[in-house]
C-alpha positions as CSV (number, residue, x, y, z in Angstrom):
1,M,-6.2,-23.0,-10.0
2,T,-8.5,-25.9,-10.8
3,G,-7.6,-28.2,-8.0
4,L,-5.2,-29.1,-5.3
5,S,-4.4,-32.4,-3.6
6,A,-1.7,-34.3,-1.7
7,F,-1.7,-37.8,-3.1
8,S,-2.5,-40.3,-0.4
9,D,-1.6,-43.3,-2.6
10,P,1.4,-42.3,-4.8
11,P,3.5,-44.7,-6.8
12,T,6.2,-46.3,-4.6
13,F,9.9,-45.4,-5.1
14,T,12.5,-48.0,-4.1
15,G,16.1,-46.7,-3.7
16,A,17.8,-44.2,-6.0
17,G,16.1,-43.2,-9.3
18,P,15.3,-42.2,-11.8
19,H,11.7,-43.2,-11.4
20,S,9.0,-42.1,-13.7
21,I,5.5,-41.1,-12.7
22,A,2.9,-40.7,-15.4
23,K,-0.2,-38.7,-14.5
24,S,-3.0,-37.3,-16.5
25,G,-5.7,-34.8,-15.8
26,I,-5.4,-31.5,-13.9
27,I,-3.7,-32.7,-10.7
28,A,-0.6,-34.8,-10.2
29,G,1.9,-35.2,-7.4
30,I,5.0,-37.0,-6.3
31,P,5.4,-39.2,-3.2
32,Y,6.0,-37.4,0.0
33,H,6.3,-40.5,2.2
34,L,9.9,-41.2,1.1
35,N,12.7,-39.4,2.9
36,G,15.1,-37.5,0.6
37,N,15.7,-34.8,-1.9
38,Y,15.0,-35.5,-5.6
39,N,16.0,-33.9,-8.8
40,L,12.9,-33.5,-10.9
41,D,12.4,-33.5,-14.7
42,I,8.9,-32.4,-15.2
43,T,7.3,-32.6,-18.6
44,A,4.0,-31.0,-19.7
45,D,2.4,-31.4,-23.1
46,L,1.4,-28.3,-25.0
47,P,-0.8,-26.4,-24.8
48,G,-1.0,-25.5,-21.1
49,G,1.5,-25.8,-18.4
50,I,2.2,-26.6,-14.8
51,S,3.0,-24.6,-11.7
52,Y,4.6,-26.2,-8.7
53,A,6.4,-25.5,-5.4
54,S,10.2,-25.9,-5.5
55,S,12.6,-26.2,-2.6
56,T,14.5,-23.3,-4.0
57,Q,11.9,-21.1,-5.8
58,P,8.4,-21.4,-7.3
59,V,8.5,-22.2,-11.0
60,T,5.9,-22.2,-13.7
61,I,6.1,-24.1,-17.0
62,D,4.1,-22.1,-19.5
63,A,3.1,-22.8,-23.1
64,S,6.5,-22.1,-24.4
65,T,8.4,-24.4,-22.1
66,T,7.8,-28.1,-21.8
67,T,10.5,-29.4,-19.5
68,I,12.2,-28.1,-16.3
69,T,14.6,-29.5,-13.7
70,A,14.6,-28.4,-10.1
71,N,15.5,-29.6,-6.7
72,L,12.5,-30.4,-4.6
73,T,12.1,-31.8,-1.2
74,V,9.4,-34.5,-1.4
75,D,9.2,-35.7,2.2
76,T,6.6,-33.1,2.8
77,P,3.5,-32.6,0.5
78,V,4.2,-31.1,-2.9
79,F,1.2,-29.8,-4.7
80,W,0.9,-29.6,-8.5
81,D,-1.6,-27.8,-10.7
82,A,-1.3,-29.0,-14.3
83,T,-3.5,-28.9,-17.4
84,N,-1.5,-31.3,-19.5
85,L,1.0,-33.1,-17.3
86,N,2.9,-35.8,-19.1
87,S,5.4,-37.2,-16.7
88,V,7.7,-36.6,-13.7
89,I,11.1,-38.2,-13.5
90,A,12.6,-38.0,-10.0
91,T,16.2,-38.9,-9.1
92,Y,17.3,-39.2,-5.5
93,I,20.1,-36.8,-4.8
94,G,20.5,-36.8,-1.0
95,P,18.9,-36.9,2.5
96,L,16.4,-34.3,3.8
97,S,17.4,-31.3,5.7
98,S,15.5,-30.5,8.9
99,P,13.3,-28.6,9.0
100,V,12.2,-29.0,5.5
101,D,11.8,-25.9,3.3
102,L,8.4,-26.1,1.7
103,Y,7.7,-23.5,-1.0
104,L,4.2,-23.2,-2.4
105,A,2.6,-21.2,-5.2
106,V,-1.1,-21.9,-4.9
107,E,-4.3,-20.0,-4.5
108,L,-4.9,-19.8,-0.7
109,D,-8.5,-20.8,-0.4
110,S,-9.9,-22.9,2.4
111,T,-9.6,-26.2,0.6
112,N,-6.0,-25.7,-0.4
113,W,-5.0,-24.4,3.1
114,G,-6.7,-27.5,4.6
115,N,-4.8,-29.8,2.2
116,I,-1.5,-28.1,3.0
117,L,-1.9,-28.4,6.7
118,G,-3.2,-31.9,6.4
119,G,-0.3,-33.0,4.3
120,I,2.2,-31.5,6.7
121,D,0.5,-33.3,9.5
122,L,0.6,-36.5,7.6
123,S,4.4,-36.2,7.0
124,S,5.1,-35.5,10.7
125,K,8.1,-33.4,9.7
126,S,9.2,-29.9,10.8
127,V,8.6,-27.4,8.1
128,N,9.7,-23.9,7.1
129,L,6.6,-22.8,5.1
130,N,7.1,-20.2,2.3
131,L,3.9,-18.8,1.0
132,L,5.5,-15.9,-0.8
133,Y,4.0,-16.6,-4.2
134,C,0.6,-17.8,-3.0
135,T,-2.3,-15.8,-4.3
136,P,-5.6,-14.5,-2.8
137,S,-8.9,-16.2,-3.3
138,V,-12.2,-14.4,-3.6
139,G,-14.3,-15.0,-0.5
140,S,-11.5,-17.0,1.2
141,P,-11.0,-16.6,4.9
142,I,-7.3,-17.6,4.5
143,L,-6.0,-14.9,2.1
144,S,-8.8,-12.6,1.1
145,S,-8.9,-10.5,-2.0
146,S,-8.3,-7.5,0.3
147,G,-5.0,-9.0,1.5
148,V,-6.0,-10.2,5.0
149,F,-4.2,-13.4,6.0
150,D,-6.1,-15.5,8.5
151,P,-4.7,-19.0,9.4
152,V,-8.1,-19.9,11.0
153,S,-7.4,-20.5,14.7
154,S,-10.0,-23.3,14.9
155,I,-7.9,-25.5,12.6
156,T,-5.4,-27.6,14.7
157,T,-4.0,-30.0,12.0
158,G,-0.4,-29.6,11.0
159,K,0.3,-26.3,12.6
160,S,2.5,-27.7,15.4
161,Y,5.1,-28.8,12.7
162,I,5.6,-25.3,11.2
163,E,8.7,-23.5,12.5
164,E,8.9,-20.6,10.1
165,I,6.4,-18.8,7.9
166,T,6.9,-16.4,5.1
167,L,3.6,-14.8,4.3
168,P,2.4,-14.1,0.7
169,N,3.5,-11.0,-1.1
170,D,-0.3,-10.2,-1.4
171,A,-0.8,-10.3,2.4
172,T,-1.1,-6.8,3.7
173,A,-2.8,-7.5,7.0
174,I,-2.9,-10.2,9.7
175,A,-6.3,-11.0,11.0
176,A,-7.1,-10.3,14.6
177,G,-7.6,-13.1,17.1
178,A,-10.7,-13.4,19.3
179,S,-8.8,-13.0,22.5
180,S,-5.4,-13.5,24.1
181,S,-6.4,-17.1,24.8
182,N,-7.7,-17.6,21.2
183,P,-5.1,-15.8,19.0
184,A,-5.1,-15.8,15.2
185,F,-2.0,-18.0,15.3
186,E,-3.3,-20.5,17.9
187,H,-1.8,-24.0,17.6
188,F,1.4,-22.8,15.9
189,T,3.3,-24.2,18.9
190,A,6.6,-24.6,17.2
191,L,6.6,-21.3,15.3
192,T,9.9,-19.3,15.9
193,N,10.0,-16.8,13.0
194,I,7.4,-15.1,10.9
195,K,8.0,-12.7,8.0
196,G,5.6,-10.6,6.0
197,D,7.2,-8.1,3.7
198,N,4.0,-6.2,2.7
199,V,2.0,-6.5,5.9
200,T,0.9,-3.1,7.2
201,D,-1.5,-4.1,9.9
202,V,-0.9,-6.7,12.6
203,G,-4.2,-7.5,14.1
204,G,-5.0,-7.6,17.8
205,Y,-4.3,-10.9,19.5
206,A,-2.5,-12.1,16.4
207,F,0.3,-13.9,18.2
208,S,-0.8,-13.7,21.8
209,N,0.5,-16.5,24.1
210,L,2.9,-18.0,21.5
211,P,5.9,-18.7,23.6
212,S,7.8,-20.4,20.7
213,L,8.0,-17.1,18.7
214,I,11.5,-15.6,18.7
215,Y,11.4,-13.0,15.9
216,A,8.8,-11.2,13.9
217,D,9.7,-9.4,10.6
218,F,7.1,-6.9,9.4
219,P,9.1,-4.0,7.9
220,E,6.1,-2.2,6.4
221,A,3.7,-2.6,9.4
222,T,2.3,0.7,10.7
223,D,-0.3,-0.6,13.2
224,I,0.4,-3.1,15.9
225,G,-2.9,-4.2,17.4
226,L,-4.1,-4.9,20.9
227,A,-2.0,-7.5,22.7
228,A,-0.6,-8.6,19.3
229,F,2.5,-10.2,20.9
230,E,1.3,-10.5,24.5
231,N,3.0,-13.2,26.5
232,C,5.4,-14.2,23.6
233,T,7.9,-15.1,26.4
234,N,10.7,-16.0,24.0
235,L,10.4,-13.0,21.6
236,S,13.8,-11.5,21.5
237,G,13.5,-9.2,18.5
238,F,11.4,-7.8,15.8
239,N,11.6,-5.6,12.7
240,L,8.8,-3.0,12.9
241,S,10.7,-0.1,11.5
242,E,7.6,1.7,10.1
243,A,5.2,1.1,13.0
244,T,3.5,4.3,14.2
245,D,0.8,3.0,16.5
246,I,1.7,0.5,19.2
247,G,-1.4,-1.0,20.7
248,I,-2.4,-1.6,24.3
249,C,-0.5,-4.5,25.8
250,A,1.2,-5.1,22.4
251,F,4.4,-6.6,24.0
252,N,3.0,-7.2,27.5
253,G,4.8,-10.2,29.1
254,C,7.5,-10.5,26.5
255,S,10.1,-11.3,29.2
256,S,13.0,-12.1,26.8
257,L,12.7,-8.8,24.8
258,G,15.9,-6.8,25.6
259,Y,15.8,-4.3,22.8
260,A,12.9,-2.6,21.1
261,D,13.6,-0.4,18.1
262,L,10.5,1.6,17.1
263,P,11.9,4.7,15.3
264,K,8.6,5.9,13.8
265,A,6.3,5.1,16.7
266,T,4.3,8.1,17.8
267,S,1.9,6.5,20.2
268,I,2.7,3.8,22.8
269,G,-0.4,2.2,24.1
270,N,-1.2,1.5,27.8
271,Q,0.9,-1.4,29.2
272,A,2.6,-2.0,25.9
273,F,5.8,-3.2,27.6
274,Q,4.4,-4.3,30.9
275,S,6.4,-7.2,32.5
276,C,9.2,-6.9,29.9
277,S,11.7,-7.8,32.6
278,A,14.7,-8.1,30.2
279,L,14.1,-4.7,28.5
280,S,17.2,-2.6,28.5
281,T,17.0,-0.4,25.4
282,L,14.1,1.4,23.7
283,N,14.3,3.6,20.6
284,L,11.4,6.0,20.6
285,V,12.7,9.0,18.7
286,S,9.3,9.9,17.2
287,V,7.1,9.3,20.2
288,T,4.5,11.9,21.1
289,N,2.5,10.1,23.8
290,I,3.2,7.2,26.2
291,G,0.3,5.5,27.8
292,F,-0.2,4.4,31.4
293,D,1.6,1.5,32.9
294,V,3.7,1.2,29.8
295,L,6.9,0.1,31.7
296,S,5.2,-1.4,34.8
297,S,6.6,-4.5,36.4
298,T,9.8,-4.3,34.3
299,G,12.2,-5.1,37.2
300,N,15.3,-3.1,38.1
301,I,17.4,-3.7,35.0
302,P,18.7,-0.2,33.9
303,L,16.8,1.1,30.9
304,T,18.1,3.4,28.2
305,I,15.6,5.2,26.0
306,T,16.2,7.5,23.0
307,M,13.5,10.1,22.5
308,G,13.0,13.0,20.1
309,N,13.1,16.7,19.9
310,T,9.9,17.4,21.9
311,A,9.1,15.7,25.2
312,P,6.1,13.4,24.8
313,T,3.0,13.7,26.9
314,L,2.7,11.0,29.5
315,D,-0.2,9.1,31.1
316,D,0.1,8.1,34.8
317,D,1.9,5.2,36.5
318,I,4.3,4.5,33.7
319,F,6.6,2.6,36.2
320,I,4.1,1.2,38.6
321,Y,5.2,-2.0,40.4
322,V,8.9,-1.3,39.8
323,S,11.0,-1.8,43.0
324,P,13.3,-1.5,44.8
325,S,15.0,0.8,42.4
326,K,15.5,1.4,38.7
327,T,17.7,3.9,36.7
328,V,16.3,5.2,33.4
329,N,18.6,7.1,31.1
330,V,16.9,9.2,28.5
331,Y,18.9,10.6,25.5
332,V,17.5,13.3,23.3
333,P,18.9,15.4,20.4
334,A,20.7,18.7,21.0
335,G,18.2,21.5,21.5
336,A,15.4,19.2,22.5
337,T,12.6,21.0,24.4
338,G,10.2,20.0,27.3
339,Y,12.6,17.8,29.2
340,G,14.1,20.5,31.5
341,L,17.5,22.1,31.5
342,L,19.9,19.4,30.4
343,P,21.6,17.4,31.6
344,V,19.2,16.8,34.5
345,T,18.5,14.0,37.1
346,Y,15.1,13.5,38.5
347,N,15.2,11.4,41.8
348,E,13.4,13.4,44.5
349,P,12.3,11.0,47.2
350,S,9.3,13.1,48.1
351,G,7.8,16.6,47.7
352,F,7.9,16.2,44.0
353,T,8.5,19.2,41.8
354,D,6.1,19.7,38.9
355,N,8.2,18.8,35.8
356,W,8.4,16.3,33.0
357,G,10.9,14.0,34.7
358,N,8.6,13.4,37.7
359,G,5.7,13.0,35.2
360,F,7.8,10.2,33.6
361,R,8.4,8.6,37.0
362,G,4.6,8.1,37.2
363,G,3.0,11.5,37.8
364,G,1.9,11.9,34.2
365,W,2.4,15.0,32.0
366,N,-0.1,16.8,29.9
367,G,2.5,18.9,28.0
368,S,2.8,21.7,30.6
369,A,2.1,20.2,34.0
370,M,1.9,16.9,36.0
371,T,-1.4,15.2,36.2
372,N,-1.1,13.2,39.5
373,F,1.6,13.9,42.0
374,A,0.6,11.0,44.2
375,L,1.6,8.4,41.6
376,V,5.3,9.4,41.2
377,N,7.4,6.2,41.9
378,A,10.3,7.3,44.1
379,N,12.1,4.1,43.2
380,I,12.8,5.5,39.7
381,T,15.7,7.7,38.9
382,V,15.5,9.5,35.5
383,N,18.6,11.0,33.9
384,V,18.0,13.1,30.8
385,A,20.9,14.2,28.6
386,E,21.7,15.1,25.0
């Protein structure tokens, strides 16, 4: 990549095309101030080629191809990198969709990222941003050569127009934010969906306090950091099918989350689901330890949890601040051990017996005994069955 720019003074189109734009040099672009979809004939002289972002897929013209036609939305910025661009002929084919699907295939360095966001801001249009084929830049804070994606929380321009993001194939981690009030994705106030096929690590405070977020799709993520989704009050689902470590306060305050499927999670950090008042179903078939206050302040909606063959160890106060009553149904595989003689109900109002069920009600469980009888929440009824 030798350069990137959104043209601030492109040639003017009037009505339907075709219209021809002749550009020379290493950078060229088409107007993004005109509403509409355009069919593009792009011609590059040999040798060399051109790469561009298409509304359907990234396309590259190499030394063996001189002309290509594609549908491209031009109301938002379209960035070109060409060594021998000859001309672009654009024909109007219809109105814009909303939000606009913007596909980019560029090197994600600081300059390019600033130009992308600046162009989106200039267009004032809602955007679904696809960065799938964008590449890392050595020394870049945006997409580093080690695969860390960092949108730079201090940048405010353009982010409020982005509704969906598909992260680059080369992105393997999302940078941590500074705090819950300064998350990595600060200022993405319209973001509803995010997807990263190869992300394995979601940093702490990545999406904290992002109420617009509805769904997160990270199918290869194994580590979910501290407060990564804290106070995402409209988060209703996620794909974290490979996640093993769920950080402290990871989903704290996600009050719209009704179902959480974490089939490979072994460790659930303290307060991970605190104040998840809509939570009704949890899949934790691999869990080995549940931290303190994990399900505190979750209200009285009945909760169904699927656990594994061996009862997990438990920290104290798992259901603190839950009243007046809550029923928790735990389902385990046939032959599971450590839960008691099944089926069993744990609902003693006082004088608590030393067992796993009362440990789950708040008394803690170290694998063989309760750790704090005084913290059992008598408002909780636990039913365990195969």
